[in-house]
TIDREN-545666 format. One line per field, with one value per residue: residue number from 1; residue in one letter; x, y, z of N, C-alpha, C in turn. Coordinates in Angstrom, 2 decimals. Atoms other than C-alpha are relative to their C-alpha. Example, Ala and Ser with C-alpha at 12.3 -4.5 7.8 and 13.67 -1.06 7.14 Angstrom:
nr = c(1;2)
rest = c(A;S)
n.east = c(0.89;-0.82)
n.north = c(-1.19;-1.19)
n.up = c(0.00;-0.06)
ca.east = c(12.30;13.67)
ca.north = c(-4.50;-1.06)
ca.up = c(7.80;7.14)
c.east = c(0.90;-0.77)
c.north = c(1.20;1.09)
c.up = c(0.00;0.73)
! end
This chain:
nr = c(1;2;3;4;5;6;7;8;9;10;11;12;13;14;15;16;17;18;19;20;21;22;23;24;25;26;27;28;29;30;31;32;33;34;35;36;37;38;39;40;41;42;43;44;45;46;47;48;49;50;51;52;53;54;55;56;57;58;59;60;61;62;63;64;65;66;67;68;69;70;71;72;73;74;75;76;77;78;79;80;81;82;83;84;85;86;87;88;89;90;91;92;93;94;95;96;97;98;99;100;101;102;103;104;105;106;107;108;109;110;111;112;113;114;115;116;117;118;119;120;121;122;123;124;125;126;127;128;129;130;131;132;133;134;135;136;137;138;139;140;141;142;143;144;145;146;147;148;149;150;151;152;153;154;155;156;157;158;159;160;161;162;163;164;165;166;167;168;169;170;171;172;173;174;175;176;177;178;179;180;181;182;183;184;185;186;187;188;189;190;191;192;193;194;195;196;197;198;199;200;201;202;203;204;205;206;207;208;209;210;211;212;213;214;215;216;217;218;219;220;221;222;223;224;225;226;227;228;229;230;231;232;233;234;235;236;237;238;239;240;241;242;243;244;245;246;247;248;249;250;251;252;253;254;255;256;257;258;259;260;261;262;263;264;265;266;267;268;269;270;271;272;273;274;275;276;277;278;279;280;281;282;283;284;285;286;287;288;289;290;291;292;293;294;295;296;297;298;299;300;301;302;303;304)
rest = c(M;R;L;K;L;G;R;P;D;L;Q;A;Y;S;A;Y;F;D;L;P;P;A;P;P;G;A;P;V;T;V;T;W;A;G;V;T;T;L;L;V;D;D;G;E;S;A;V;M;T;D;G;F;F;S;R;P;S;H;L;S;V;A;A;R;P;L;R;S;S;R;S;R;I;D;D;A;L;S;R;L;G;V;R;R;L;D;A;V;T;P;V;H;T;H;Y;D;H;A;M;D;S;A;V;V;A;D;L;T;G;A;R;L;I;G;G;R;S;A;A;A;I;G;R;G;H;G;L;D;R;V;D;V;V;A;P;A;E;T;V;S;V;G;S;Y;D;I;T;L;V;E;G;S;H;C;P;P;D;R;F;P;G;T;I;T;A;P;V;I;S;P;A;R;V;S;A;Y;R;C;G;E;A;W;S;T;L;V;H;H;R;P;T;G;V;G;L;L;V;V;G;S;A;G;F;V;P;D;A;L;A;G;R;R;A;D;V;V;Y;L;G;V;G;Q;L;G;L;Q;P;E;G;Y;L;V;D;Y;W;T;Q;T;V;R;T;V;G;A;R;Q;V;V;L;I;H;W;D;D;F;F;R;P;L;D;K;P;L;R;S;L;P;F;A;V;D;D;L;D;V;S;M;R;V;L;S;R;L;A;A;E;D;G;V;G;L;H;L;P;T;L;W;Q;P;A;A;P;W;S)
n.east = c(0.38;-0.86;-0.40;0.68;1.10;1.13;0.84;0.23;1.01;1.02;0.25;-0.84;0.68;1.39;0.49;0.41;1.33;0.75;1.15;1.22;1.12;0.80;1.12;1.32;0.45;-1.08;0.52;-0.74;-0.99;-0.97;-0.29;-1.12;0.22;-1.26;-0.80;0.52;1.45;0.69;1.41;0.44;1.44;0.78;1.29;0.82;-0.88;-1.27;-1.01;-1.03;-1.25;-0.51;0.88;-0.81;0.37;-0.34;-1.26;-0.53;-1.25;-1.24;-0.17;0.95;-0.45;-1.22;0.04;1.16;0.82;0.80;1.44;0.64;0.76;1.33;0.40;-0.70;0.56;1.32;-0.17;-0.50;1.06;0.98;-0.60;0.03;1.37;0.12;0.86;-0.13;-1.05;0.07;-1.22;-1.20;-1.12;-1.29;-1.07;-0.70;0.60;-0.60;1.06;0.37;0.90;1.07;0.43;1.43;0.74;1.11;0.99;0.70;0.84;1.12;0.89;0.60;0.55;-0.85;-0.85;-1.43;-0.61;-1.46;-0.63;0.18;-0.30;1.19;1.03;-0.31;0.47;1.46;0.44;-0.21;1.11;1.25;0.67;0.37;-0.02;-1.42;-0.37;-1.43;-0.17;-1.31;-0.57;0.54;1.41;0.90;1.21;0.99;0.76;0.72;-0.27;-1.43;-0.84;-1.22;-1.01;-1.17;-1.17;-1.10;-0.93;-1.07;-0.16;-1.24;-0.97;0.10;1.27;-0.35;0.75;0.31;0.64;1.44;0.76;0.56;1.00;0.85;-0.51;1.06;-0.28;-1.16;-1.12;-1.25;-0.25;-0.67;1.00;0.44;-1.04;0.32;0.90;-0.05;0.01;0.73;0.33;1.46;0.66;1.44;0.63;1.40;0.61;0.89;-0.70;-1.20;-1.23;-0.71;-1.12;-0.92;-0.47;-1.21;-0.03;-1.37;-0.89;-0.72;0.56;-0.48;-0.27;0.91;1.27;1.09;-0.07;1.27;1.08;0.17;0.71;-0.04;-0.61;-0.68;-0.23;-1.32;-0.56;-1.40;-0.59;-1.36;-0.60;-1.06;-1.24;-0.55;-0.86;0.79;0.37;1.20;1.17;0.26;0.58;1.35;0.85;0.13;0.77;1.38;0.61;-0.26;0.51;1.45;0.35;0.77;-0.33;0.06;-0.53;0.27;-0.90;0.61;-0.86;-1.09;0.41;-0.40;1.18;0.10;0.71;1.41;0.48;0.60;-1.07;-0.57;-0.91;-1.41;-0.69;-0.80;-1.30;-1.15;-0.52;0.64;0.26;-0.45;0.91;-0.70;-0.63;1.05;0.57;-1.00;-0.17;1.27;0.43;-0.80;0.50;1.32;-0.19;-0.53;1.05;1.21;1.00;0.33;-0.40;0.81;0.19;1.45;0.52;0.75;1.46;0.57;0.25;-0.62;0.18;-1.30;-0.09;0.76)
n.north = c(0.77;1.13;0.05;1.12;-0.49;0.89;0.38;1.44;0.58;0.66;1.36;0.93;0.32;0.33;1.06;-0.57;-0.60;1.25;-0.09;0.25;-0.92;0.37;0.86;-0.60;0.03;-0.23;-0.97;-1.27;0.06;-1.09;-0.30;-0.92;-0.97;-0.68;-0.52;0.63;-0.17;1.27;-0.04;1.12;-0.11;1.20;-0.11;-0.95;-1.02;0.02;-1.01;-0.08;-0.71;-0.95;-0.50;-0.78;0.41;-1.00;0.47;-0.94;0.39;-0.48;-1.39;-0.82;-0.05;-0.79;-1.33;-0.86;0.41;1.20;-0.06;1.30;0.22;0.52;1.05;1.24;0.47;0.56;1.25;1.03;0.38;0.79;1.31;0.72;0.14;-0.75;-1.18;-0.50;0.55;-0.40;-0.72;-0.05;-0.24;0.06;0.63;-1.23;-1.09;-0.33;-0.17;1.26;0.69;-0.80;-1.10;0.12;0.59;-0.85;0.00;1.27;-0.03;-0.90;0.61;1.24;-0.21;0.69;-0.71;0.01;0.40;-0.05;-0.90;-1.44;-0.33;0.36;-0.98;-1.24;0.20;-0.05;-1.38;-0.70;0.34;-0.35;1.15;-0.13;1.35;0.34;0.52;0.02;1.06;0.18;1.32;1.19;-0.19;0.75;-0.71;0.90;-0.57;1.08;1.35;0.13;-0.72;-0.45;-0.44;-0.55;0.22;-0.83;0.61;-0.86;0.04;0.61;-1.03;-1.35;-0.72;-1.22;-1.13;0.35;-1.03;-0.01;-1.05;-0.81;-0.94;0.65;0.16;-0.43;0.36;0.84;-0.18;0.63;1.30;-0.20;-0.27;1.29;0.59;1.37;0.04;1.21;1.24;0.98;1.38;-0.05;1.26;0.00;1.21;0.13;0.56;1.16;1.25;0.11;-0.03;-1.27;-0.22;-1.09;-0.70;-0.79;-0.72;-0.35;1.06;-0.44;0.58;-0.39;1.28;0.55;-0.72;0.93;1.10;0.33;-0.12;1.18;-0.19;1.20;-0.35;-1.29;-0.68;-0.50;-0.96;0.26;-1.13;-0.35;1.06;0.67;-0.79;0.08;1.17;1.21;0.10;-0.82;0.77;1.04;-0.67;-0.45;1.20;0.44;-0.97;-0.05;1.30;0.95;-0.51;0.15;1.40;0.18;1.17;-0.42;-1.33;-0.53;-1.13;-1.17;-1.17;0.31;-0.44;-1.33;-0.82;-1.09;0.58;0.12;1.36;0.58;0.59;1.17;-0.33;0.33;-0.23;-1.22;0.16;0.26;-1.25;-0.32;1.22;1.21;1.06;1.28;0.25;0.27;1.32;1.03;0.13;0.29;1.36;0.90;-0.08;0.63;1.45;0.43;-0.09;0.68;-1.03;-0.24;-1.31;-0.25;-1.32;-0.14;-0.32;-1.26;-0.01;1.31;0.31;1.24;0.34;0.66;0.85;1.24)
n.up = c(1.18;0.32;1.39;0.64;0.80;0.20;-1.15;-0.06;0.87;-0.81;0.49;-0.76;-1.26;0.34;-0.88;-1.28;0.14;-0.15;-0.91;0.77;-0.28;-1.17;0.40;-0.23;-1.38;-0.97;-0.98;0.08;1.06;0.11;1.41;0.18;1.07;0.26;-1.10;-1.22;-0.09;-0.22;-0.39;-0.83;0.22;-0.33;0.66;-0.74;-0.58;0.70;-0.33;1.03;-0.26;1.00;1.05;0.94;1.35;1.02;0.58;0.99;0.65;-0.62;0.40;-0.77;-1.39;-0.08;0.59;-0.27;-1.14;0.24;-0.22;0.17;1.23;-0.35;0.94;-0.36;-1.27;0.29;0.73;-0.90;-0.93;0.76;0.27;-1.28;-0.47;-1.24;-0.10;-1.37;-0.84;-1.40;-0.37;0.85;-0.89;0.69;-0.77;-0.38;0.76;1.29;1.00;0.63;-0.91;-0.59;0.86;0.33;-1.13;-0.43;1.08;-0.07;-1.20;0.25;0.99;-0.51;-1.34;-0.97;-0.96;0.27;-1.27;0.04;-0.95;0.24;1.39;0.78;-0.33;0.71;1.37;-0.06;-0.19;1.25;0.88;-0.66;-0.61;-1.41;-0.59;-0.13;-1.31;-0.32;-0.99;-0.62;0.30;-0.67;-0.35;0.88;0.39;0.59;1.12;0.66;-0.50;-0.17;-0.95;0.65;-0.94;0.66;-0.83;0.47;0.93;0.48;1.45;0.47;0.40;-0.55;0.02;0.73;-0.55;-1.39;-0.83;-0.19;0.68;-1.09;0.52;1.00;1.35;0.90;1.38;0.29;-0.92;0.41;-0.60;-1.28;-1.04;-0.53;-0.82;-0.41;-1.15;-0.81;0.77;-0.80;0.30;-0.18;-0.31;0.28;-0.56;0.38;-1.21;0.17;0.30;-0.80;0.77;-0.10;0.90;-0.28;1.19;-0.24;1.27;0.34;-0.45;-1.18;-1.22;-1.31;-0.67;-1.02;-0.07;0.25;-0.95;-0.62;0.99;0.84;1.26;0.84;1.29;0.06;1.28;-0.37;0.95;0.33;0.71;-0.40;-0.84;0.72;-0.05;-1.35;-0.27;-0.21;-1.41;-0.23;0.46;-1.00;-1.16;0.38;-0.01;-1.39;-0.78;0.51;0.25;-1.09;-1.27;-0.10;0.21;1.23;0.82;1.40;0.22;1.33;0.19;0.63;0.18;0.93;1.33;0.43;-0.26;0.96;1.14;-0.39;-0.22;1.20;0.77;-0.70;-1.08;0.11;-1.26;-0.10;0.64;-0.86;-0.56;-1.29;-0.76;0.69;-0.39;0.09;-1.29;-0.99;0.24;-0.34;-1.44;-0.67;0.34;-0.85;-1.38;-0.03;0.05;-1.30;-1.03;0.43;0.22;1.39;0.51;1.19;0.59;0.21;1.32;-0.03;0.04;-0.28;-1.42;-0.46;-1.43;-0.16;-1.19;0.25)
ca.east = c(6.88;8.22;10.07;8.10;5.65;2.24;-0.11;-0.82;-2.89;-6.15;-6.43;-3.62;-6.01;-9.16;-9.40;-9.86;-13.05;-14.86;-17.45;-20.71;-23.78;-25.91;-28.49;-32.18;-33.57;-30.18;-30.97;-28.24;-25.94;-22.86;-22.36;-19.11;-19.27;-15.59;-12.84;-14.35;-17.99;-20.04;-23.81;-25.00;-28.66;-31.19;-34.10;-35.66;-32.71;-29.43;-26.22;-23.35;-19.71;-18.36;-20.75;-18.01;-19.30;-18.16;-14.60;-13.24;-10.33;-6.73;-6.62;-9.73;-8.34;-5.04;-6.27;-9.63;-12.01;-14.05;-17.81;-19.91;-21.41;-25.14;-25.57;-22.90;-24.32;-27.86;-26.67;-24.80;-27.66;-30.01;-27.62;-27.49;-31.27;-30.94;-33.73;-33.36;-30.43;-30.32;-26.73;-23.75;-20.39;-17.08;-14.02;-12.07;-12.51;-10.11;-12.03;-11.95;-14.02;-16.08;-16.50;-20.01;-20.99;-23.15;-24.85;-25.68;-26.97;-29.15;-30.59;-31.38;-32.52;-29.58;-27.77;-24.18;-22.09;-18.44;-16.08;-15.72;-14.27;-17.25;-19.53;-17.71;-18.42;-22.05;-22.38;-20.96;-23.87;-26.48;-27.18;-29.05;-28.81;-25.16;-23.93;-20.49;-19.34;-16.48;-14.03;-15.48;-18.97;-21.72;-24.58;-27.76;-29.33;-32.04;-31.08;-27.44;-25.03;-22.14;-18.96;-16.17;-12.85;-9.80;-7.62;-4.85;-4.19;-1.66;1.56;1.99;-1.05;-0.87;-3.50;-3.28;-5.15;-8.68;-11.26;-12.31;-14.49;-17.44;-16.37;-18.48;-18.61;-16.74;-13.61;-9.97;-8.75;-6.64;-9.83;-10.61;-8.10;-7.92;-9.68;-10.50;-9.63;-11.87;-12.04;-15.79;-17.59;-21.09;-23.18;-26.50;-28.66;-31.30;-28.75;-25.79;-23.32;-20.65;-18.20;-15.21;-14.40;-10.82;-10.86;-7.22;-4.32;-3.31;-3.87;-3.56;-1.87;-4.37;-7.27;-9.39;-8.45;-11.53;-13.59;-15.01;-16.10;-16.98;-15.68;-13.15;-13.35;-9.69;-8.42;-5.12;-4.56;-0.82;-0.22;1.98;4.53;5.15;7.86;6.72;6.79;4.18;1.83;2.23;1.51;-1.52;-2.97;-2.32;-3.88;-7.03;-7.86;-6.18;-7.31;-11.03;-10.92;-12.35;-12.52;-13.16;-11.32;-12.40;-9.81;-10.98;-9.46;-7.27;-9.21;-8.17;-10.60;-9.78;-11.73;-15.55;-17.58;-19.13;-15.73;-13.99;-12.15;-8.38;-5.88;-4.04;-0.77;2.58;3.41;1.00;0.56;1.66;-1.22;1.15;3.06;-0.12;-1.54;1.71;2.04;-1.65;-2.37;0.48;-0.84;-4.39;-3.16;-1.18;-4.28;-6.82;-8.68;-10.54;-9.12;-11.26;-11.63;-15.14;-17.20;-18.58;-22.33;-22.81;-24.56;-22.68;-23.14;-19.48;-20.18;-22.32)
ca.north = c(8.52;5.10;4.49;1.30;1.98;0.53;-1.20;-4.74;-6.96;-7.92;-10.98;-12.50;-12.56;-13.76;-16.77;-14.45;-12.90;-15.92;-14.56;-16.08;-13.88;-13.79;-16.59;-15.68;-14.78;-14.05;-12.23;-9.60;-8.78;-6.65;-4.95;-3.28;-0.12;0.78;2.01;1.46;2.09;-0.81;-1.22;-3.45;-4.30;-6.70;-5.65;-3.49;-1.48;-0.45;1.42;2.52;3.35;6.36;6.56;7.82;7.70;10.91;9.63;12.78;12.38;12.86;16.11;17.43;16.56;18.25;21.35;22.52;22.55;19.39;19.13;16.00;14.58;14.24;12.15;9.64;9.48;8.93;6.24;4.39;4.51;3.25;0.44;-0.51;-0.30;2.30;4.72;5.03;4.54;4.58;5.83;6.88;6.70;7.65;5.67;8.96;12.29;12.36;13.23;9.66;8.57;11.48;13.85;12.51;11.29;14.28;14.33;10.63;11.09;13.99;12.09;8.97;10.52;8.96;10.07;11.04;9.34;10.09;12.40;16.18;16.17;14.30;16.71;19.66;18.20;17.67;21.26;22.49;20.76;22.01;18.60;18.50;14.72;14.45;12.31;13.07;9.97;9.26;6.42;3.02;4.50;2.27;3.89;1.95;2.69;0.56;-3.09;-2.33;-1.38;0.67;1.12;3.39;2.27;4.51;3.67;5.26;6.19;4.14;6.14;8.53;10.67;13.46;15.63;14.98;16.81;17.52;19.46;22.34;24.49;23.55;22.22;24.02;22.66;23.14;22.65;21.86;18.35;19.76;20.78;17.09;16.37;12.86;13.70;10.79;7.43;4.59;0.84;0.43;-2.45;-3.20;-5.68;-6.86;-7.40;-9.79;-12.34;-11.62;-11.44;-8.78;-7.27;-5.02;-2.40;-1.12;1.60;2.61;0.22;1.62;0.59;1.65;-1.19;-3.22;-0.85;-3.80;-6.08;-7.85;-7.09;-9.84;-9.91;-12.76;-10.97;-8.19;-5.87;-4.92;-1.75;-2.24;1.19;2.03;-1.20;-2.66;0.14;-0.73;-3.05;-6.65;-6.50;-3.75;-5.98;-8.77;-6.35;-4.94;-8.43;-9.31;-6.13;-6.55;-10.02;-12.08;-9.80;-10.00;-13.71;-13.32;-16.37;-14.46;-11.40;-9.29;-6.84;-3.34;0.04;-1.41;0.05;3.15;5.73;8.30;6.07;6.23;3.21;2.80;1.74;-1.57;-1.48;-1.45;-1.48;1.55;2.20;1.12;4.79;4.89;1.22;-2.31;-4.77;-7.57;-7.20;-7.05;-10.17;-12.11;-11.38;-11.46;-14.67;-16.32;-15.07;-16.17;-19.66;-19.88;-18.91;-20.92;-17.74;-17.23;-14.34;-12.71;-9.77;-8.32;-8.05;-4.58;-4.18;-7.84;-8.46;-11.09;-12.91;-13.62;-15.22;-17.95)
ca.up = c(-20.32;-21.34;-24.58;-25.27;-28.09;-28.80;-26.39;-25.16;-27.44;-25.76;-27.99;-25.96;-22.98;-24.75;-22.42;-19.45;-20.85;-19.46;-17.05;-18.29;-18.67;-15.55;-15.69;-15.98;-12.60;-11.05;-7.79;-8.30;-11.21;-11.88;-15.25;-16.29;-18.40;-18.79;-16.45;-12.95;-13.75;-12.37;-12.15;-9.31;-9.85;-8.34;-10.54;-7.86;-6.56;-8.17;-7.34;-9.57;-9.08;-11.01;-13.96;-16.31;-19.89;-21.64;-22.25;-23.96;-26.37;-25.28;-27.24;-25.48;-22.06;-22.81;-24.60;-23.30;-20.33;-19.99;-20.24;-19.79;-22.98;-22.37;-25.52;-24.45;-20.94;-22.25;-24.66;-21.92;-19.42;-22.12;-22.99;-19.30;-18.96;-16.21;-15.43;-11.67;-9.30;-5.53;-5.38;-7.45;-5.68;-7.34;-6.30;-6.30;-8.03;-10.98;-14.13;-15.51;-12.52;-11.24;-14.20;-14.98;-11.50;-10.58;-13.99;-13.73;-10.17;-11.28;-14.26;-12.20;-8.92;-7.10;-3.98;-4.67;-2.00;-1.26;0.56;0.52;-2.98;-4.46;-2.62;-4.23;-7.67;-6.69;-5.49;-8.78;-10.50;-8.03;-6.49;-3.19;-2.66;-1.59;1.29;2.72;4.58;6.92;6.21;7.15;7.64;6.23;4.33;3.49;0.10;-1.45;-1.07;-0.34;2.40;1.01;3.02;1.81;3.24;3.03;0.03;-1.98;-5.59;-7.50;-7.91;-9.53;-8.72;-11.31;-9.61;-5.86;-3.14;-2.07;-4.07;-1.81;-4.10;-6.31;-9.71;-12.28;-15.81;-18.07;-15.97;-16.66;-15.95;-13.09;-11.26;-10.76;-8.02;-6.64;-3.40;-1.14;-2.72;-1.61;-1.54;-1.96;-0.28;-1.58;0.41;-1.01;2.05;0.59;-0.64;1.63;-1.26;-1.15;-3.57;-3.18;-5.81;-5.72;-8.34;-8.21;-7.84;-4.47;-0.87;2.73;4.65;6.70;5.95;4.80;7.71;9.04;5.90;3.69;0.05;-2.31;-5.40;-5.96;-8.95;-8.95;-10.65;-12.49;-14.07;-13.85;-11.91;-14.66;-14.19;-10.54;-9.14;-8.89;-5.09;-5.22;-7.24;-4.68;-1.82;-3.66;-4.19;-0.56;0.84;-1.25;-2.56;0.14;2.95;2.11;1.22;-2.28;-4.55;-7.78;-9.12;-12.09;-13.44;-14.37;-15.32;-18.10;-21.03;-22.99;-21.58;-24.27;-26.67;-26.70;-25.69;-29.15;-30.50;-29.76;-26.46;-26.39;-23.55;-22.29;-24.15;-22.76;-22.17;-19.21;-18.18;-19.02;-18.84;-19.89;-16.63;-14.55;-16.20;-15.78;-12.07;-11.09;-12.99;-11.08;-7.73;-8.60;-9.48;-6.23;-4.22;-6.22;-7.14;-10.41;-12.49;-15.16;-17.50;-17.84;-21.00;-21.70;-21.06;-20.05;-16.70;-14.73;-11.41;-10.61;-7.23;-8.83)
c.east = c(0.98;0.30;-0.70;-1.24;-1.12;-0.76;-0.17;-1.15;-1.01;-0.30;0.84;-0.68;-1.46;-0.58;-0.49;-1.36;-1.04;-1.12;-1.27;-1.06;-0.78;-1.18;-1.33;-0.42;1.10;-0.42;0.72;1.10;0.94;0.32;1.09;-0.25;1.25;0.62;-0.46;-1.47;-0.66;-1.43;-0.31;-1.51;-0.69;-1.39;-0.96;0.81;1.36;0.90;1.09;1.24;0.34;-1.06;0.72;-0.25;0.47;1.29;0.53;1.34;1.20;0.23;-0.92;0.46;1.19;-0.21;-1.15;-0.74;-0.95;-1.46;-0.58;-0.77;-1.35;-0.40;0.69;-0.53;-1.37;0.11;0.44;-1.08;-1.07;0.53;-0.02;-1.41;-0.28;-0.94;0.13;1.17;-0.22;1.22;1.00;1.16;1.31;1.09;1.06;-0.41;0.86;-1.10;-0.46;-0.80;-1.22;-0.55;-1.51;-0.85;-1.22;-1.09;-0.82;-0.92;-1.24;-1.02;-0.77;-0.62;0.81;0.59;1.43;0.70;1.51;0.53;-0.25;0.24;-1.17;-1.12;0.23;-0.42;-1.52;-0.52;0.16;-1.10;-1.36;-0.73;-0.35;-0.04;1.45;0.27;1.51;0.20;1.42;0.56;-0.57;-1.44;-0.86;-1.28;-0.94;-0.79;-0.68;0.27;1.43;0.51;1.31;0.95;1.23;1.18;1.17;0.95;1.08;0.07;1.32;0.99;0.31;-1.42;0.28;-0.75;-0.42;-0.73;-1.50;-0.63;-0.74;-1.07;-0.86;0.65;-1.15;0.42;-0.19;1.17;1.23;0.19;0.64;-0.96;-0.46;1.16;-0.46;-1.02;0.19;-0.07;-0.58;0.18;-1.47;-0.57;-1.50;-0.57;-1.48;-0.74;-0.89;0.72;1.23;1.29;0.63;1.11;0.80;0.44;1.21;0.29;1.38;0.93;0.92;-0.66;0.59;0.22;-1.01;-1.33;-1.20;0.01;-1.36;-1.19;-0.07;-0.77;0.15;0.79;0.70;0.07;1.23;0.54;1.48;0.63;1.33;0.71;1.20;1.30;0.69;0.96;-0.85;-0.42;-1.23;-1.25;-0.36;-0.65;-1.44;-0.98;-0.25;-0.93;-1.46;-0.59;0.19;-0.64;-1.50;-0.47;-0.80;0.45;-0.06;0.51;-0.26;0.83;-0.68;1.04;1.26;-0.30;0.42;-1.22;-0.04;-0.81;-1.46;-0.47;-0.68;1.05;0.57;1.00;1.43;0.65;0.71;1.37;1.11;0.55;-0.57;-0.30;0.57;-0.86;0.68;0.67;-1.05;-0.57;0.99;0.08;-1.32;-0.52;0.79;-0.51;-1.37;0.13;0.53;-1.10;-1.26;-1.16;-0.25;0.36;-0.67;0.17;-1.47;-0.33;-0.90;-1.49;-0.65;-0.23;0.58;-0.38;1.25;0.13;-0.72;0.96)
c.north = c(-1.15;0.01;-1.12;0.50;-1.03;-0.26;-1.51;-0.43;-0.77;-1.42;-1.03;-0.47;-0.40;-1.05;0.54;0.70;-1.12;0.07;-0.25;1.06;-0.49;-0.86;0.72;-0.14;0.16;1.08;1.33;-0.17;1.20;0.17;1.04;0.89;0.84;0.59;-0.66;0.31;-1.37;0.28;-1.27;0.09;-1.31;0.03;0.95;1.20;-0.11;1.14;-0.07;0.68;0.87;0.53;0.88;-0.52;0.98;-0.35;0.96;-0.46;0.57;1.47;0.92;0.16;0.95;1.47;0.88;-0.45;-1.13;0.22;-1.39;-0.05;-0.62;-1.14;-1.32;-0.57;-0.65;-1.34;-1.13;-0.45;-0.83;-1.41;-0.87;-0.27;0.76;1.18;0.65;-0.69;0.47;0.82;-0.05;0.35;-0.10;-0.58;1.02;1.05;0.52;-0.01;-1.32;-0.90;0.85;1.10;-0.02;-0.41;0.82;0.05;-1.29;-0.05;0.85;-0.65;-1.19;0.14;-0.61;0.95;-0.12;-0.22;0.03;0.90;1.45;0.36;-0.36;0.99;1.31;-0.10;0.06;1.41;0.81;-0.26;0.28;-1.16;0.28;-1.35;-0.51;-0.44;0.02;-1.00;0.00;-1.36;-1.08;0.16;-0.75;0.80;-1.01;0.74;-1.14;-1.32;-0.20;0.76;0.32;0.53;0.46;-0.07;0.78;-0.80;0.99;-0.11;-0.69;1.08;-0.12;0.55;1.37;1.23;-0.33;1.13;-0.10;1.13;0.79;0.98;-0.72;-0.04;0.27;-0.28;1.18;0.33;-0.72;-1.33;0.15;0.34;-1.28;-0.66;-1.36;-0.04;-1.26;-1.22;-1.11;-1.42;-0.15;-1.39;0.15;-1.33;0.01;-0.74;-1.22;-1.32;-0.23;0.04;1.38;0.09;1.20;0.59;0.84;0.73;0.38;-1.01;0.50;-0.58;0.70;-1.29;-0.29;0.73;-0.92;-1.20;-0.21;0.13;-1.28;0.37;-1.27;0.23;1.34;0.46;0.88;0.92;-0.26;1.15;0.43;-1.10;-0.64;0.77;-0.10;-1.19;-1.21;-0.16;0.81;-0.77;-1.09;0.62;0.44;-1.18;-0.46;0.91;0.11;-1.40;-0.96;0.47;-0.24;-1.42;-0.27;-1.24;0.31;1.44;0.39;1.28;1.12;1.12;-0.34;0.57;1.45;0.93;1.28;-0.42;-0.19;-1.44;-0.61;-0.53;-1.19;0.43;-0.39;0.32;1.34;-0.23;-0.24;1.26;0.30;-1.25;-1.17;-1.16;-1.37;-0.36;-0.35;-1.40;-1.10;-0.22;-0.43;-1.39;-1.03;-0.01;-0.67;-1.52;-0.53;-0.06;-0.76;0.96;0.15;1.42;0.22;1.43;0.14;0.30;1.22;-0.26;-1.33;-0.21;-1.36;-0.21;-0.76;-0.85;-1.33;-1.15)
c.up = c(-0.22;-1.49;-0.76;-0.73;-0.08;1.28;0.02;-0.91;0.84;-0.47;0.75;1.28;-0.22;0.94;1.33;-0.06;0.10;1.03;-0.80;0.29;1.22;-0.45;0.21;1.46;1.02;0.98;0.00;-1.05;0.08;-1.49;-0.07;-1.20;-0.24;1.24;1.31;0.21;0.06;0.42;0.78;0.11;0.40;-0.62;0.67;0.48;-0.68;0.47;-1.06;0.57;-1.20;-0.96;-1.01;-1.42;-1.08;-0.74;-1.08;-0.55;0.75;-0.33;0.80;1.44;0.13;-0.33;0.44;1.26;-0.39;0.36;-0.23;-1.31;0.35;-0.94;0.35;1.31;-0.25;-0.71;0.93;0.99;-0.69;-0.25;1.26;0.50;1.28;-0.18;1.38;0.68;1.42;0.40;-1.13;0.93;-0.76;0.88;0.41;-1.02;-1.14;-1.06;-0.59;0.93;0.34;-0.90;-0.26;1.19;0.39;-1.06;0.04;1.21;-0.22;-0.94;0.56;1.38;1.10;1.02;-0.46;1.32;-0.15;1.09;-0.38;-1.45;-0.91;0.25;-0.73;-1.47;-0.04;0.16;-1.27;-1.01;0.65;0.64;1.46;0.70;0.02;1.43;0.14;1.13;0.53;-0.40;0.90;0.47;-1.02;-0.23;-0.67;-1.07;-0.72;0.67;0.47;1.21;-0.70;1.07;-0.77;0.96;-0.60;-0.89;-0.39;-1.51;-0.35;-0.41;-1.50;-0.09;-0.62;0.51;1.42;0.70;0.01;-0.81;1.08;-0.46;-1.03;-1.38;-0.96;-1.43;-0.95;0.92;-0.54;0.73;1.37;1.12;0.69;0.74;0.54;1.13;0.81;-0.92;0.87;-0.54;0.38;0.21;-0.22;0.47;-0.37;1.11;-0.26;-0.23;0.87;-0.78;0.11;-1.02;0.46;-1.32;0.40;-1.31;-0.45;0.63;1.12;1.24;1.21;0.78;1.11;0.10;-0.16;0.97;0.67;-0.94;-0.83;-1.26;-0.82;-1.27;0.15;-1.46;0.22;-1.09;-0.23;-0.79;0.62;0.79;-0.70;-0.06;1.35;0.12;0.34;1.46;0.33;-0.43;1.00;1.23;-0.28;0.04;1.44;0.80;-0.46;-0.08;1.17;1.30;0.14;-0.30;-1.25;-0.76;-1.49;-0.09;-1.45;-0.16;-0.80;-0.10;-0.80;-1.38;-0.26;0.10;-0.82;-1.23;0.38;0.05;-1.21;-0.97;0.76;1.08;-0.36;1.33;-0.02;-0.63;1.02;0.65;1.37;0.84;-0.79;0.50;-0.07;1.32;1.06;-0.18;0.37;1.50;0.67;-0.35;0.81;1.43;0.11;-0.02;1.33;1.05;-0.37;-0.22;-1.50;-0.41;-1.34;-0.49;-0.36;-1.46;0.11;-0.16;0.42;1.50;0.36;1.47;0.42;1.24;-0.21;-0.24)
! end
């Protein structure tokens, strides 16, 4: 724990919430729904990362087994206009990413795509549409090619290791071990646009070499507690490696707070968004890359 109290003021970064709404008729859009939940939708086919909507309170996480909130999941899917999904793929299997993934997949008829740990969560919910993929294997779903590239969790990983047994709800937070951490590449075949989702601020050196993406949705949770050299390496191994010209920062919001309340940043005790913004905005300016913060529920076309 850090002695610094409080949390960063999001008003200081109001200028970065500048992604315009997707124009009418945009062929494919990306909508952020907190933490690293992203809906990629072309009107006919859609995929989602994570699908984490329950967002239990800090007290609930610390004191009792966790159960998905069907009402919060239903409200979020309705707000997103989601009835059907082709795939749900968690970026790793900590509870704040994968706790609701199997429920969302079941409700939307989606395939749950991930490693052995995601499959264990799916089995705990009785899912029969689970794809266990190998690192760098490309899976085609709907209009998209999804490639899960080996990644790493930002240090420290409080619940490391692989999930080896079905996770049956309700389950303690410790049951949701990190599992396989992915850098998720989503390629929309009809338009050729591609995005990279890095859910946790970690990396495997050179794992993304030779990959390309127009936009990176870059997770920054815990990033502000790392040495500055780590932030530079993280930017280099993700944004610079894939040649992206636009970067949207995610996983900065306080996920103990429900989505029907105004968003706030994570407290200084667990992250420092001020540090991340200072370093990443400098790197973006040096590289001529657009740096943005997403607006909740707003479909965007960041490659436009």
